[in-house]
N, C-alpha and C positions, 0 to 999 in steps of 0.2 A: 514470398511470405503468408502463410497460412494466415486469417486471423477470424474466432470466433470472438465478435463481439453483440452484444444484448444490454438492453435496458429492462425494467419494471419497476415495480413498486412493491415493500412485503409490509406488515405490522413488527417491529421488533420482536413479538415475542406470536408465535403460533395464536391465532384467534379466531376465533368460530370453523370458517370453512378454511383459516389463511393461512398456508405457512408461512412460518418467520422469516426472518432475514437468514440467518443462516443456514437453512433446511434450503432457499432461496437460490442462495449465493451456491452451494454444493449442488441443486440442480442444474446450474448454470454451468458448471464444470461437467459435470455427467453430458447433458446435450453437447458439450462443445469435443466432446468424443475425441481429444486429444490422447496419445497414450503415455504419453511422456508426464500427464498431471494426473491424478487420480483420488479417489474417497480413500482414505488411508481407515476413520476412523470417526464416530459409529461405520460400519459394515452394514447394515440397513439404513441409507437416506430418510427415512420414514422416522428411523430412532432420532435423526437430527436435533436437538432443542438448543442449549446455549453451549454446545461445545461441537466444531469441527476440525480434523485433521484432516489435510489435504497432503500429499506426495507426490513433489516433483523426483526424475531422476536427471542427474546428472550424466551427463553422455561422454566420454574420451575415445580416445584412438584403441585399436584393439580391442574391441568391442565390450568395456572396459566399463561401469557405472557407480554412480553412487546415487544413494537417495538425500534428498532432503526435507524433513516434514516440518511443514506446517501448521501450527494449531490456532486456533479463534476461541477463544475461552470466553462468554459473558457473565462477570457473578451475576451472581443473585441481589446481591446488595451492593449500593454504592458503596466503594472500600477505602479508608485512609491508612496515613501512617499514625502507628502511637505513637505516645509522647517521646521516646525513642528512638525511631525512628528506625526498628529493627523490624517489624512485622505488622502486616497488616491486619486492619478492623473494619468488621460492618457498620456504616452508618446506623443506628439503628432507624427503622419505618422508611425507609429509603431507598424503595426499591429500586435496581440498576435496569435505566431504559436509553442507558444516555451512551453506551459507548462498549466494544468487546477490547481483551485483550490479547496480543498476537507474541507467540515465540515460537522461534524456528529451530530448527537442530540439525542433527545428525548422529549416526550411532543405535541405542532402541531408546525407542520412546515405548513408556508405559501408562495405557489409558486408563484414567479413573475406575475404580470396582462398580460393575452394574448394579449390586445387591447394596453397596455399602454408602455408596459416594452419590447416589440420584437421591432427592425426595419424595416424596411423595403424589410431586407431580410433574415427573420427570426430567426431573430440571437436575444438571450435575450440580453439588455441590464444592469442588474441588478440578482443580486441572490436571493435568497429568503430567506423570514426572521422568526426567532424563538424567542421562550419566551424567557422570560430571564434566562439567567443563565440555558440556558437547552441545550447550543450546544456549539463544539470546539471553538477554534479560527479555523483560516485558514492555511490548512498548504498545501504548493506550492508543486506542481508533475508535475516536467519538463522530459521531453525526450529531452529538445536542450537546450541550453545556447541563455539567451535573447537576449548575448550582440553581438550573435557571426557576422561580416561583413561579412558571406556567403548572399546570394541570398534566401530567404526561404518563401514561397507562402503558400497559399493552400494549393497545390499541395503536399507536402513535407510527405511524404509514412512514417508511425510509424508502425514499427513491434508490436506486444503483445502476451504476454501468459496469458491467465487465467485460474486457479487453483481454485474450487469451490467443495465445501464439503457442510454437513447440518451447518456447525459453520464456517466459514474463504472462505472469500474472498482473495487469492490472485493474483495482477496484474503488472506482469513485461513489461513496455514500452520501446522501445527503436527508437531513431531518425533514419534517414537509414545518415548513413556515407558517403553516394558517395556525400551529399554535405559541411561537415566537418567532417573528421573524428576525430576532436579534438574536436572541440565540439558536437557532437552527443552523449549523455547520455541514461547509462543502468541504470534505476530506476525502485526499486522495492517496490509496494507495499500492505500491509496488512490491512485487514479490517475484523473486528470478535474477537472470543470470542479467550482465553488464554488457553492452558491443564494447571488445578490445579495440585499442588503434591496432592499424596495418602493420605485424611484425611485429606486436609485441609476443610479450615472455608472458601473459596472461597463464597460469595455470587452471587448467577444466575441473581440476575438484575444488578451487578454490573461490570459483564464483557465480558466487548466490549473494542477494543483499534482499535485504528489505525495510523498507524505509514509510511510515504512513502518518494521517496528522490527527494531533488531540487537542482536546480543550483545554488541558492545563499542563504546564512543564514536566518535566521527566522527574526533577528532583521531586513534585510535589508526590507521586504516587511512586519512586520507587526506594526500596528498603539500602540500609545505608551498606549491604554486603554487597547488593546488584550494583548500587555506584560502583564499588571498584571489584568485582569480580573479575575483568579481564584490565587489572590496572585503571589509570585514572582517564585512561583513553576509551575506556569502554563502552562499544556503540551502543546507543538508547533505542535508534531506529524510527526516530520521531525529529526529532534537530536534526538528526545527521542523519547517512547511509550505510545502515550497520550490514560491514558484508565478513563472509564465511572466516577468512582467513586474507590477511595482507600478504606481499610478495615471500615475505620467510616463515608464513607460517603462524601466524600471533593469532588468535582466533577470535573472532568479533570485536574489530575495533570501530573506532569510528570514521566515517569517509566525509566527506562534504559537497557540497551541489556547486558550481560554478555554471555561468553562460553569458554570451554575449549581450550585455543589455549598457545603455547610456547609464550616468547619476542616474539612483533612484528619485532625487530631489528633483533633476532637472526641471526646470520650467520650463511646461510646454501644453500647448493643446493640440492634439491629433486629430486630422478628424475625415478616418478612415485608413487606407494604406498612404503609401510613400508617395507623393508628387514625382519622383523620378523615377521608379519602376512599376506604379500602380500595382504593387504586391506588399503583402501584411512580410515583414521580416521576423522569422523565428532563432531558436536558436537552440540544438541540440543541449542537453544535461551534462555536461558532464563533472565524472566523479574524478574526487582529489583527495589525497592520504597528505597526511604533513610530515612523515619521511618518507613515503616510496614516491609523490609526486600525481601527477594524473595519469588515469589508471583505463577511462575509459568511457563511456557514454550508458544513460538510459537507454534503452533499447524500445523503440515505440515508442518515443517521450519528445517534444519542444517544447521548451520554455514562449510563453506571448507576452507584451505588453499589454495586459488586462484594459487599459487608454481605451484600446482600436479596436475592440471586440467584444461580441455580448457571449452571455454565458451559456455554452451547449448551440453555438452556433459550429460549423462544422467550417472547414479550413483545407482546402485541394493542394495538395503538390505533386508536380508534372515533370515526369524528369526520363531519361535516357537509361534503361535497366541495366548498360553495359558498361557507358563512362560514368554515369551515376551524374552525369551533369546535365544541364536542361536543355542545350539541346535539341532538339530531334527527339524530345519525348515519345514514350511507348508505354511507358505506368505511371498511374498515379497513385500518391496515398492520400487517403482520409482521414484527419484527425477532426474531434470532437473537442472544445474548447470548455475546460471548468474556471471558474475564477475561483477557488479554495480560495474559503477564508477561515479556514481552522488555524487560530492564533498559534501554536506551534508546530512547526513541520519543517522540511528539512529548505525549504525558502527562509527560518529565521534565520540561518547561518549561512542563507548562500549571497548572490553578488546583489539581488533586488528584492526586494521583500514584499514588493507591490506587482509582481508579477503571477501569472498566471499559468495554469499547465495545457498541454492538449494532450491526449491521448490517441494510441492508431485507431481506427476503427474497421479500415479495411484497403486492400491492396488489389489493384486490378488496371486490365489492360485501357491503355489510353487510343483514344483513336481522334483525331481531328477530324 
């Protein structure tokens, strides 16, 4: 599997001669040169400020295709719910240097008007519009706590890591700890297909999901309409994995993550790998739905016990490409570990909230 992987830094917004975070991510997607992932809006990458829309093409049998659009929008001001929870309002004098909102969907996407919906600094004052019942609710993707008392401005450096394959875009973002080591967040975002089980009846046109990390729970920023847009099981894409459709075609439902782990509060003091195998034991992240059952697993992602690894460590998995077993290895996958600390993520409702994740960095031949 071809993997594009890169990392870098960017200020929250374009500053001096530096590209802002969303423009840097757009340029990483462009550099990956994968035809399944393209920049949909703005059409000129230099026009990317606080809005970026990516297009992913799902592929089915007989040359069938289906476009999925993923919108990243960074509101100009921090926003909160009004008293009735029915609409958003700007927090006065609180510029947003802390998070972006992610919405994904199908059908027709209408971008903001470049004349009426852009301020004098070139920033969009509103996100785009979607066809009714064709898009997810907003998922808040945070790199810093929005209520920090530290001085944060548009120059705040955000470190990012991007892993892109034919099927999945994984992004990790982390605010600069120099501003406040307690308020900086390491957040993981997953956008794309999951890996179905062997002989699965998964439909290619329904296989797309999103999950990100947030500084606040979804109930704090979703309106009453959003919370129940697709029934009481509406996927938030934060404390769950929001899948495009269920087995029966029900849209945008919450799926949960599951993985192999000891009890999260077990008494332990691990010092490196297992004494029995001399290896670190990771687990696939399985995707589970309350009515449909186990659906598959996140692609290029493993869950890891954070007590035995260091943040940004590289982990190597050697295996035989034909059998998938560790005997007679001819291939190795290299993963990068992230000890995510966003207080709300798919780990919140998963098997062990104290775990971290590792994302695929490289697949290459192995020669002993």
